[in-house]
N, C-alpha and C positions, 0 to 999 in steps of 0.2 A: 204198060202203056205210057208213052212219053207225055210229059207234062203239057206240051204244046197241044196235043190232041184233046186233053181235058179242058182246055180253055178256048176251044174253037168256038166260032160264032154260033154254030148249031147247038152246042152244049149250053152256052150262056142263054140262048133263047129258050131252050127246053126247060132250063132251071127257072127262068123268069116265068114261063107259062105255069109251071107247077106251083110256084110261090103265089101266083094270082088265083089259080083255080082251087088250091088247097091251103088256105092261110093258116090252118090249124096244124099242118105237118111240122114235126120237129126236124132239125137238121139231119138226124139219123134216118128219118123217113125219106127225106129228099135224097140223101146219099144212096140209100137202097134203091130207090126208083131210078136214079141216074147211073148207078153202077160205078160210083167213084167214092173216094174217102170223104169222111165228114170234114176233115181239115180243108179239103179242096172246095167243098160246098161253102164253107165259111169264107174262104179267100175270095171265091167268085162273088158271093153276095156282097161282101165288103168292097171289093175292087170295082164292081160294076153297079153298085148302089141299087141292088135288086129289091123289090118290095116284099121283104121278109119281115114278119111280125115278131120282133124280138121279145116283146112282153109276154105273148102267149107262150112262147117256148120256155121262158124262164119260170113261169108259174105253173106249168102243167106238170102233173105228177106221173 
């Protein structure tokens, strides 16, 4: 899948929605739900300043 498709407005909005509805999801969980790589989830979250809860992800075992 081309990188441009991964960063489409629909994907960004879907990821934002998941971040808001499921604040306890790790990036791996989000990547699985979105069907994209974890690295792409990280890039989208950082680039578009999405509401991801970094502290929860760091301390969850």
